[in-house]
N, C-alpha and C positions, 0 to 999 in steps of 0.2 A: 182354549180361550183366550181370546183376546182382550187386553186390558179395555175398560172403560174408557171413552174420550173424556178429556178435561172439560168441566162443564162452566167454569168461571168465564165471565164474559172477557175478561182480560187474563191471557195466559202469558205467565212470565217465562222465560228462557229455561231456567233449570226444571220447570214443570213439564214444559214441550219435549227437552231432551229426555228425560226420563220416560216419559210416554213412549219417545219414538225408539228407545234401546228396547223397549217391553216385545214389540209388535213383532211380528215371525217375517211377514210380507215387506215387500219395499215400500217407503213413503217418502213422499216427495214434498216439499213444501214450494209454493208457486206464487208469484209476486201478480197479483191481481191484475196490475197495471200494465204490465210488457208480457206477461205470459212468460215470464222465464223462471227458470229453475233457481231457487232459493238455496236450498239445502237437500240433501239426500240423504237417507237412513237406511241401512240393513242389517242385518244382524251377522250376515256373511261377509268376513273382513277382504277375503279375496275379490267378491262382487263388488263392496264397498269402494275398493281402489279403483275399479273398472269405472264405476258409476260416475266419481269425483270429476272424471273428464267433462262432464255435461252441465255441472255447476256455472251458473251464470248464461247458460245458451237456453234458447226456446225449447220448451218442454216438446215440442212437433219435432225436434231433431233426435229426443231420446225416444220417442215412440211415433213413429213416421205415419203409424196406421191411424193415428187419431186427426190425420187431415182430412180423412174423408167425413168427419164431422165436426169439422173445425166451428164452424158457426156456433151449430148447437152445442158445442162443448163451452165456447169461450162464455155463450150465453148464461149456461147451467150455472159455470162457477162463479158468475157475478150474483146470480140468484141463490148461491149459496147451496143448491141441492142439485146432485146429479151422480146417477147410478145407470153405468152401462155395461155391456160386454162386448168385445171385438174380439174377432174369429182370426187368430194368426196363422190358420193354415192346420198344424197338427195339434193345436192347442187354443185355450181361450182366454183373452186378459179380462180378468173383472176390474173395474175402475170404479172408485167411489170418491165423493170429495167432501167436506166439511169445511165450513168458515170459521175462521179463528182470529183473534186480534193478538198482535204479536208485540208486547212492551218489552224493553230492555231498561232493566232499572239499576241504577249504581248507586253507592253509597258514598258519601265524602268520608274520608278520615277524621277532619277535622268539625264534624256534625253529624247530628243525627238525623237531618232531613235529607230526604229522597228527592231526586229530579227525574222524572219522567221523558224518556227522549221520545219523540213522536216518530213511529214507523208506518210505513204503508200497509195498506191491509194484505194479510195474506190467506191462502188457501191451504188446506193439508189434503193431498190427493193419496188415496193408498189404493196399492196395484198388486195384485195378486192372481196366479198364473195357473188355471186349472188345465192339467196335463195327465196322460198315462201314469200309472202310479210307479215310482221308481224306489229303489233302495236306497234311503238317504245316507245310512253309513257306507255303502259300497261309494256314493258320489263324493260323500267325503274324504273316503281314501283316494279316490282318482284326484282331487283338488288337493291334498296332502303330496300325492305322487309327482304330480305335475311342479309343484313348488319346491320338490326334492330333486327334480331331473338335474342332470349334469349339464344337458344342453339346454340352448335359450329357445324359450318359447315366447311367442306373441301373437295376439289376436287384433285384428284390424277390422274396423266396420267397412264393408265393400258398399254399404247404401249412401254414405256421404262422398262427397265429391274428391276430397283429399285422402280419402279411406284411411283416417286416423288410426293410431294404434289405442285400443282400450283397455287392453290387458298384456303384461309381461311379467314373467317370472323372475326370481331371483338369478337363477343362472345368466338370464340375458345382460341383466344389468351389471354382474360380475364380469361377463364375455366383452362388453361395451364400455363398462366403467361409468355408464350415467345412473344417475339414481331413476326409480320408477316414476317420480314426478317429473322427470326432466324427459321421459320417454313418452308418456301416455299424452295422446292429443297429436303427436308426429306422424307423418309418414315415414315408412322404414327407410325411404331412399335417403333421407339425412345422414346416415351411415356411412356412404358413398362419397360426401363431401363434393368436391368437384371432379373426384374421376368419375365420370360418367361414359367414358369412352371404353364399355367393357363389353365383351362378348355376351355377358349373361344378360345386361339389362334389356334387350328386345324380347329374350326368352321368358324373362318375368313378367315385362310389358304386356306379351301376348297374352300370358296365361292370367293374368289380372281383368284382361279386358274381355277374355272369354270365358273365363270362371272356371278355368281348367286347372288340373295339377300340373306341378313342375317341379324339377330338382337339377340344381346347376352349382357351380362355384363363381364366387367373386369375391373381389377386394374390399373390405370394409374399414374403415377407421374408428378406432377407439378415441374416446373423450380427448385423452392426453394426445391424440393426432397420431398415434402409433397404428400403422397398417396392419390387418390381419386377414388371413385367407378363411373364408366362411363358406362351407358349404351348406347350402339352402335349400329347404323344401317347403313347398308353398299346397295347402291343400283347401279348397273351397267348401264352405258350410251352407247347405241351402235349407230353406223353410218347407213347408208342406206343400206350398206352390211353387217348388222348383225354382224360387228365386234365389240367387246367391245374394246371402247377407252378412258373410264374414268369410275372413281369411285366416288360415293357421299358418303361422309361420315356425319352423322349427330349424335351430342354427348350430350347427356345429364349427368349431375353431379347428382348422387344420393346418393353420400356420406352420407347426413343426414338421407335419406330414409333407408340407410341400416343399419346405427346406431340404429335408431329408432326400425326398424324391430328385429333387434339382442337383443335389451333392452326387447320388447315385448316378444319376444320368449323364453328369461331366466324369465321372470315375468310370462309367462304362465304355465312353466315347475315347478317353486317352486310353484305356486297356485295350478295346478294339483296334484303334491305331497302331499299337505297338504290337500286339497280337497278328494283324494281318500284314504289316510290314517288314516284320523280322525276317531276315535272312537268311535263319534257320527256321527247320521245321518244328512247329507246336503243335501238340496234340494232347487231347483230356480223355482220359480213359477209365470206367469205371473200374471195382477190383475183380468182376468178372474178366476183363480185356474186351468191353464192347467199347467202341468209340462213340464219346459223347460230343464233340467237336474236335474241328483241326483248321490250321490256317492254309493259305493257298500255297506256300512253300512246299508246305508236308504233302499236299494233294500233287503237285507237280513231280516231287519225288516218287511217289507211287503210280503215277501216270494214270490217276483215278480223278474223276469229278469228286467233287465234295459231299454230294448227296450217297454217291457211292462208298465213300470212306466211313461215312456214319453207319452206313448199313451194314458193313464187316469190322470184325473183333481183331484184336492184336495178334490170336492164333492166326488169322487170315493171310496176314501181311508178312509172318515170320515162317523161315525155312524150317523144315522136319527137326535137322540135325540140332536147330537153337530152341525148340519147344521147352524141353524140359529145363534148361539151363536160364532159360527166359522165366519161365514160371517158379523156379527156387530162387532168383532173384528178387521176384516181386514177392513171395512170401515171406522171407526173410525181411525184407524192409518192411512189410506189414507188421510182421510180429514184435522186431526192436522199435517200431517206430521211428525208423531211420529217417531224417527229415530229405536228405539227399543222397543218391547214388549214381557215381558213373562209371559206363561199360561200354564195351564194344559190342557190337552183333552184327548179324546182317538182316535187310528187309527185302520182301519181293515184288519187284514192278509187275505192273499188270501184265506185260509181255512174259512173265514166268522167270526172268533172269535174278539173281540175288546180289544185292550190292552191301557193300558195309557202310556200316553207319555209326558214330559216338553219341550215346545216349546220357543224358543228364537227366535222371528220373528222380521226380521230389513227390511226394507225400502230402496229400491234401488231406485234412482233419477237420471236422465239423466244429461247431460250437462246444461239444462235449468232449474234445478231443479224441474222437473215435475216427479212424480212417475211411475214407468214403470214395477215394479217388485218385488219381497219380497224373501229374502232368509231366511230358516227355517233350524237353528239349531235343532235338534231334538235329545231327549235322552229318552232311552225305560225305564220307572221307575216303571215298573210291578213289580222288586223284592222291590223297595221302599215302593210301597203300600202293599204289602205283609207284608213288616216289621212293618207297620205304624197299620195294623191291629192285627198283634200279638202283640205289643205294649198294646192295648187294652186290652188283656188277661195276661199279665204279666210284670211287671218291669225286672224281670230276664232274661226274653226271650227278653225284648226289648235290655236289657245291650248286650247280646252275639250275637243277631242280627246287632246290631249297630257296634259293634266290626267288625264282618265278612264286612259290606259293607262299613266301615267307616263314619257311619252316628251317630251323637248323638241326644239323646233325651233330651226333655226339658217339664216341666209342671209348668203353671203360674195359680196358685189361685185366687181367686176373690178379695184377699186383696194384691194382687200384689207379694207375694211371690213366688219365681221360685226355682224348684228343677230340677237339671242336672243327666242325667246319667254318668258314668265313662267315656265312649266315648268323651262325651261334656266335661267334665273336662279337657280332654288331648287335645282336639280341641281346646278351648280359654285359654289353658294354668291355669285352676284355682287352686285356694288352698283350694276350699270348693266347695261342691255339692249343695249349697244354696245361694241365692243371692235374690234381688228383682228387679224389673222392672227399676228402675232408676239405678242400679248399672249397670245391664247388658246394657242398653241403653248406658251409658259412655264409653263401651268397643268398641263400633262402632267409626268410623270415624265421625268426627263433623257433616260432611253433609249429615249423614245418622242416627243419634240419633233421631232427632225428628221425621222423616220418621217411625223409627220402634216402638217408644212408641205410636205415634198416630195410628199408624195401629193395633197395640195390643189391644189399647183401642175398635177401630171399629169392631174389629173382636168377641171382648167380648159382644158387642151390637149388633151386626147385624148377628152373627154365620156366618158371610162370611169366607172362609178358607184364610188363612195367607201364601202368598209366595212372600217374597223379597229376593233380591241379594245385599248383603251389605257389605261394605269393614270395615276391621280391621288393625290396624299397631301394631304388635308386633316384638321386637327388631329390630325397624326400617326396618321391612319387611312388603310390601304389603300383605294382605290374604284377598282373597274373601270367604263368607260364603254364603251358600242358607239357609235362615231360611224359614221354613215352620210350619204351625199349624191349627188345627181344634178346634171347641167348643165342649165339651162334660160334661155331669152331673155326679159328683161324688156322692158317697154314700148319702151324706146329700142333693142331688138335687142341689147343687151351680154349676154355671158356671166354667169350668176350660178349659185354652188351653193346648192341648197336641201337641206337633209337634216335627221336627227334625231339627238338623242342620249339615250341608255337607260342607266340606272343598270343594271349587270348583274352587280354584287358577290355576291350571294347566290347567283347559279348558278357562277360563278367558285369561290366558299368550296366548295359542294359538290362539283364537279369537285377542288380541293386535297384535300379530304378522302379521297376515293378514292385518289388518289397515297400518302396520308400513313398507311393504314390499315396495311400492312405495317410499318411504323416502330413504329405503335402495339402490333401486335402483338409486336413483339420485346421492346419495353421491358415489356409484361405477363408474357412468359414468364420474366424474369429479375428480375422486383419482386413483393413481397407485396401483393397486391391490397387488403389491409384498411389497413396502416401506410406503405405506398409504400416499405419498405424493402427491401436486397436479399433475396432469398430463399434458398433452399439451392444452387439451380442458381449462382447468381452468387457466393455466397459460397465455394463449394466451387471454382469457378474463379480467384478470387482467392487463395484460400489455395495453391492449386495455385502460381501465378505467385512467390507469396511466398516459399514453401518454395525453388523454384528459384534466385530471386534471393538468399534467407539462404546458400544452399549455396554459392552463388557468390562472394559478398562477406565470408562468415564472420561473420554476426551471427546473433542469436536474435530470436525472434518468440515470441508466446504467443496462445493459444486460452481465452477464457474462456467457458463456457457457463453460461448464467443462467436460472435457471427461478424463476417467482414463487410467493410461498408462499400458500396459501390464495386462489389466484385462483377456483376451483372454487366456492367460497363466494358469492363475486360473481355470478358467471354464475346459479348455480341458485336464489339469491333475488331477484336483479332483474332477471335475464333477459339474454339474448347481448347484445341493442343496448347495454345499460348495459356490458356485458362488453368489447364491441368498442370503445365510446369510451375505456374504462380501458386497455385496449391502446395506443390511438393516443397517449393522454396518456402513458402509460409510455415509447412507442418516441420520441417527441418530447423528453422530458425527457432520456432516456439518451443520445439523440444529440447533445445540448450539452454532453456531459462529453466526447466523442470528441476526438481530432486529425483534421485534416483528413485524413490519410493512414490513420488507422485505417478499419475496416469493422464497421459494426454491424447485422447480419442479424436476419432472425424466421425460424426454422426450422420453425414450427407451432405453434398452441395459445397456450399462453404462455411458451415456450421460445424464447430469443434467444442468438446468440453473437456474439462480440466477437474480432477479428482486431487484435491489435497487432503491428506492424511494427518493427524496428529498435529493440530495447529494447536499454539497457545491463545492467541486471540488475533482479533479481525486484521491487526497490524501486518501479520504475516502474509494474509490474503493481500492486501494492497501492495506488498513488494513484489508478490507474483504478477497482480495484475498491469503493476507498471511496467515490469520489464517485457510482459507480453504487448502492451501497447508501443513501447520503444521498439522492439523487435520487428513489429509486425508496420510500423509507419516509416521503415528505412526503406527507400527505393531498392526495386528487384530489376535488373536487367537481362530483358529474353529477347532474342532476335533483333535485337539494336533498339530495342522499346525502354524506356525508364518508366516501369510501372511503380503507382502508388497506391496506397491502400492505409485504411485505418480499421480499427474493429470497436464494435460495442458489445461490453462484458455485463453480463448480470450473475449476481452471486448471491448463492443461499447458504445458510451455514445450517450444520446440523448438531443438535438438535433443536436448535431455537425457531428455523423456518419449517421443520418437518421433520417426520421419521421413517419415511418410507423414500425409496430411491423416486419413485415416479413425481412425487410431492415436492422433493427437493428441485428435481428438473423443469418442474412445472413455475417454481417460484422464481428459480435463475431465469427462466425463459420471460416471465413478466417484468424483472428487473432489467432485463435487456433491450426489450421495447420500450421503457422508460428511458435508456440510454439513447436509443434510436429518435426517440420524439425532442428530447433535448439538443439535439445536435450531433450524435454519435461520437466515435473516438473517444472514449470514456467507460468508467467501470459504474456499478450501482448497485450496493447492497440491496436486498429485498426489505419492504417494510409494509405495513398492513394498509398505508394509502394506496402503496402500487397497485394491492390487490383490491382494493375499494374499486379502483379504476379499472382495473380490468375487468371488474365484475360490472360496472357500467357500462363500457364497451360491448361486453358480452350480451349484456340485456338489450343493448340499443342494436346490435346485430342481430339478435333473435326476433325483436321487433320488427327489423327492416326485412326478415324471412317471411313475417307474418302480412307484412303491408304489401310484398309482393304478391303473395296469395290472395290476398283479399283485396287487392286494389284501393292500396292506402296510398298511392302516388297519382299525382294530376300533373297535367303540364299546363304551363301559361307560354304565351307566345308575345315576344316582343318585337313590333314594326320595323323593318328595315324601309328606309326612305331613299328617292332618288333626289340628290343635291342639285340636278338640273331642275326639274319640275316639281319635287316633292310631292311626286305620286309614290304610291306602294308598290316596293319591288319583291318584297318578300317578308317572311317571320322568321324570327328564330324561337326553336322550341327549348324551352327552359324547365326541367323537373322541379317538382316541389312534392313534399312529405307533409301531409296532416296526420299529425300522430293523434291517436285515440285519446290519449292522456296528457300531452304534453304541447299540444298544438302544433302551429307550424314549426318545423325543424330547418334551420338553415341549412343550404346547398354545402356550405363550407364545415358543417360537422360530420354528415353523413356520406358525402361522397369519397372523401379521404376511407372514411371505414369500410364504403364498399369497395374501393379500389383493393384496399388489403385482405378483405374477407373473399375476394372473388365473385360478390354478389354484382360487381359492376357490370360482368358480362350479360347475367339475366336482366338487370335494371337498363342496360343501354339497348338489349334487345327490344324491350317494351318500348322504350322511348321511341326507336325506329318505326316501330309497328303501329303503335298509336298516331305519331304524328303523320305517317301516310295515310290512316284511317281518317284523322281530321282532316286533313288536305282534300281529299276524296270526297268527303261531306262537304265542303265550301265549294268545289266547284259543281256539285250536283245542285246545291243552292245559287247558283250563277254567279258566284264571285271569283274573279280571276285576280289572284291574290299575288302572282309572281310564283316564288318557291317557296319553302318551308325548309329551313336550316337545321340539321341536325348535328350534336356535338358527340364526337366519338373518342371513347377512351383509348389509352394505349393497349390495354389490355383488350380489347374489342377489336382493335384494329390490328394489332399482331397476332394474338393468342386464339382466335376463333375464323369460321370460314365467312369475314366479313363480305365478300362477293355473293356468296351464296344467300346470306340474310337479308342484303339490300335487293337481290331478284326476287327472292319470296315475298318480302313487304310491298313491293311494286306490283306483283302478280297478283299477290291477295286480294289488295284493295283497288288493284286497277288503276293504279294511279300513272299517268305519263311521267317518264324519267326526267323530262324537262321540268316536272315542278318539285323535284327533291335535289336539295344541296347538302353536302358531307362536309363538316368542318374539323380538321384535324390540327391539334398544336404544334409549331414547329419544332418542339422537342421530339415530339410522338415521329416528326417527318425523319428526322435525323437518326433516329433511335438503331435503325439496323437499314442504312442507305437503301442498299440493292433490293430488300425485300418490299421497302416503301416502293421505290421506283415501279416493281413489277404491280403490286396491287392497285396503286392509282392508275395504271394503265389499263387494268380489267375493270376497275370502275367507272372510269373515262367512259370505255367502250361500249357503257350500257346506256350512255345517253345525259349522265346526270352532271350536276355542276361540282365542282371541288374547289373548296378555299382553305388558305393557311391561318389559322387563328394566331393571336398574341404574336403576330410577327414582329421581329425586333428584338425579342427577350429571350432568344435560343442564342445557337453559334450555328447556324447553317451557314454553309459555303454555297456563293452565288452558282459555280459549276456546279452544285447538286441540284440547285433550286432550278437551272435552265432545264434539267433532264426530267423534274416532276410533271406530270399531266394535271395542271391546275387550271383554274379559271380567274381567282381572284385572291387577293391579300387582303388581309385584316389587322389594321393597325391596332395596337392594345390600348387600352383605356390609360395606362399610366401614362402614355406618350400624347396623348389628347389632353391630358390634364395639365400636362406642361409646355402646351401649344403656346400659350400668352405669359408664361414665368418668366421664358430666357434661361431654361435649365436644362437645354438640349432636346427638348419634346417636338420644338419646331423643325430643327434640322432633320431629326429623324423621321418625322412626318414627311414632311417635303421631299426626300431623299426618297422614301418608300414609294411614294405617289409616282415619282419621275421612274425610278427601277421598275415599277410595275407596266407604266404604260409602255415604256421601253419594248418589254417583255411580251407585249399585248395582252396585259392582265388587268381586270380590274381592281379599284381598292375602295374599301369601306372601311370607315372609322366608326368605332364603337364607344360608348361612354361619353357621347356628345351631351352637354348639358346646358350648354350659352348660347346665346344668338353669336357673340363674339368667336366662339370655335367654330361655328357652321360658318360663318361668314368667311374667318381665315381657311377653312377646308375648300368651299367654293373658290376662292381666289385661286388655288394653287391646283384647281381642278380635279379634287378628289371626287370620286365618281358616287360614293352613295354612305349613308351615316345610318345610325341608330343610337339611342339614348334616352334619358328623361325628358329633352326637349322635344322630343316629338311623341313620346308615349313609354311610359312605364311598361312592364311585362303586365300581359292581360289575361283574364280567365277567358275560354269560350265564348260565354254570352256577353262578355265588353268588348272582345273582340269582333263581333256582329255588329255592335253599336259603333264601335270605330269604322268597319268598313261602310255602315249606313252615312255616318255625318262627316266622314273625312272631307275636306273641300274638293281635293284634286280626284279625277276620274281613277278608278282602279284598272291599271292595266297589267298586262304580263312582262 
C-alpha cells in the first residue's frame, strides 16, 4: 500500500522527502512554469543514478511518449488533476499528478525566527509501469551481477540526439578513471578524445545509425590521458514497436593482450627470419619422428618441397642402417633430459642417395618440463667427408683442401705427439706445427681440457670416432672449435688419430642469438627504443615499489614531470632525425645529473619524468631541478646547427600531494602547465591553487564541449571598407561565446583553451561552415557584400584536411569561391614552409582569396613570401596604433604597403579607429581598412541594418 499524500497546504522539504522515500514507483517533481524536472526519486539506487541525468531537463525528454498529449498534459498539470495511461508497446505507463506547495524553511542560529523563501509552484507526478509479471528477486540479482561484473557496461539513450549515457557500472568507472557523475549524459565517443582516425569508428557509427549489433576493437583514453585498447560490443534494445530505444555497450580492457600479441608477433618475425635464412638446415620433429616444420635449406638438402617434408617422418629420410642408432640416440636424450647432443649420421636425398650430415639435436620441453619435440640443426658434411678421405692419401692434398674448406687437420701418434696442418696452425694461432696432447688440451677452456684428453685416450682404445665441440679463449675472444678424429694404422702398424679442426664460432653465435631473443624482447618492453631510458611501463613499476617502500619506512619521494619548451620548432624546421638526436643528447645530459638510485624515464615525445627517492626536504628536489634546467639549457650542436631548448618542470611530493602514482603524476602535470603559462624554463611545486586553476580550466573546457554541441557559439561580422570610395568590400567573421551562466566570454579566454584542448579543430570547422551559410543567405537576400573572411588556426591549417573542408563548405552552401577569403597568420605560414606553400596552392586553385594576417609581427623571409599563393597582406593593429606616435608604426605600415604593391598584392589595415589614421593610410595608398572608425563587429541583424543604411553602394 502506498503512503497517503501529505494533505497540508504547505509541504516542507523533510516531509516531501520522507514521502518520496516511501513510495515504490518513480516520483518526479515538476516546475509548473518551465515543465522541467526539479527532482526525481526512486527506491532503486541504480535506477536513481540513471534518472539523475534528467534533472533540470524538460519532462518530455524523460518520457518522449508524453509529446503526443503535450498540450492536454500541460493544461491538466496547471489544473492540478491529471490521470492517464500511455501505451509503451509491450507495457503501459500510468501517470498521475498532484499539486503541492513546496516551501524551504531555514532557521537562523541567532534567533528563533523563521524565514520562508518563496519558491515556484511544483507538481508531483507519479509514474508506474504495468508490465508482465517478473521475478523481482531475480531482477535484483541481475542488477547486482551487472554492478559486480568485471567488464565495463554502459547504457545510452538512442532516442536523444547525442545518445547520452544514462547508466554505467562500477567496472566502467574503474576502467576509464571517470566517476559515474562525470560519465552520465556524455556520448561514449569522449573516450576517444581526438583520436578519431580509427578503423573501428565507422563500424560503430554504422551500427548506431542502423540499430544493429557490432563488435570491434579501438583505442580509448582514460581520464589520466593514458591510452588503453578496448574490445567493445554494442547491442541495441528495442521496445514493443520495434523501435531502438537504447544501446548497451560492453567494454573489455585488452591492453595487456595487445602488448603481448605485438611482442609475440615481433618475436615470431625475428625467429622466422633467422630460421629461414640460416645456412644450415633446421627441422622440428615431434617425439614420434613426424616433421612439424623445416627451413628451406633443409628441404634443399633432401631435394623435397616443404609440404612433402612435412608429410614425411624422420624415419622416411634416414637410411635403414641408421634407423636403430638414430632411435637409440633420441630415446637416451628424452629419458635423460639431455638439452643437446651432437652426432653424425646419413640422410636420404629424394633420389635415393645417402649423404652424411652433422646433427645438433636439442630437446624441446613444455612449460611442465615434459619433452614434446626435437630441434635439429643439420649441416651437410659431404664435403668434409670427402676432405677427410683425401687426407688419408696425401698431407699436401689435406692442406690445400683444408684451406678451401677452412678446416685444419691434425694427427696424434701413440706417444701423444701431435702434428698440425698449416690451416690448423692458423686457426689455433700456433707458432709451430708440432705439439703434444697435454699442450693442445691446455689451449682449450679449462672446463673442456679434461674432456678432450679423456676422449682422445678412449678413441685410441676403442677406435670409436672422436667428435667434440670445444671452447677456446684467444685474445680475450671466445672461439668455438669442432674437433673430429678417427683411428688409423700407420706404416709401422701403430694406432694414430687423424682428424680435423673447424672454427664453428659463427654457427654457435647464431644459436646463442636464438636463445637470447626473449631476453632482448623483455628489455625492449621496458625501455624507450630511442633513448634507452626506462619507459612508462618500467617507470610505473618503479614508482609503485618506491611508494610502497616510502610508506613502510616513512620517508618522502618526489615526481618531476619535465617537458621541453619549443621542441616542436626543432622537429618542424630541421626534421625528425635531428629532433631524435636532440632528444638523445638531452637524455644523456639529464641522466648525468641524477643519483644512481633515481629514475629518469621518457614518457613519450619530449616529455620525461624523474623519480627521486628518499628525499629529506624540498631543497633536495630544487637542487635536482636546477641541475636539469642548467643541463638542458646548454646549446647542442647537431649537423652544424646550434640548437637551444629549455624545460618546464612540475613537481609533486609523496605523500603531501598524493599517495598513488597516477595522482602524483597528475599533480606534477598541473604544476608543469603552470610553468608553461608563466613563461617556461622554470620549475613549480604543486599547490592547491594550481589544482583549482586546473579545475576551472577543465570546467570551462567541458562547457566548451557542451557549447559546441548545443550551438552556444555565434558569429559577429566586422565590415571591411575600401579606402578609395568607402564601399563595403567584405566582412571578417569573429566567433563569440555566450555562456549560459557567465554570459559573454572573451575570445582571449576561450581561444587559447580551445587551441590547447584540440577543440579549435571542431570550432574552426563550425566557423567556416557557418560563415559560408550566412554568406549564401546574404546573397539570396540580394546583398553583394564582397567576401566573408574566415580566420584559420595553426592546428586547423596544418593538422586537418583544410582543402577538403573548404571544398565541402562551398559545395554544401552553394557559395561562389570568390565570396570566401581565408586569413592565416604570419606565424602559421612559416611554421612549415614547404607544406604551407603546397596547401596555399591547393586553396588558391579553388578560386578563393588568401590573406596573411598580423603581417610584420613574425619573422617571415621575403623569399618565402614570394612563393606563397596569396592576395592580400593585413597590417597588424599594433602598427596602426603607432602610425601617428613616431614609434616606428608609420615606417612599418608604409613599407608593408609599398612591398605589397610591388608584389601585386592588396593591403588592408585593421584596428583603424581615428580619422587621422584613415587619412594617413589613404595618403600612402593603402587599399582597404577595418576598425571601430567604420563599424564594430556586428551581429547578423545589425549587419543587415548596416547594409541598408550605409551611404555607399554595396559592391562586389
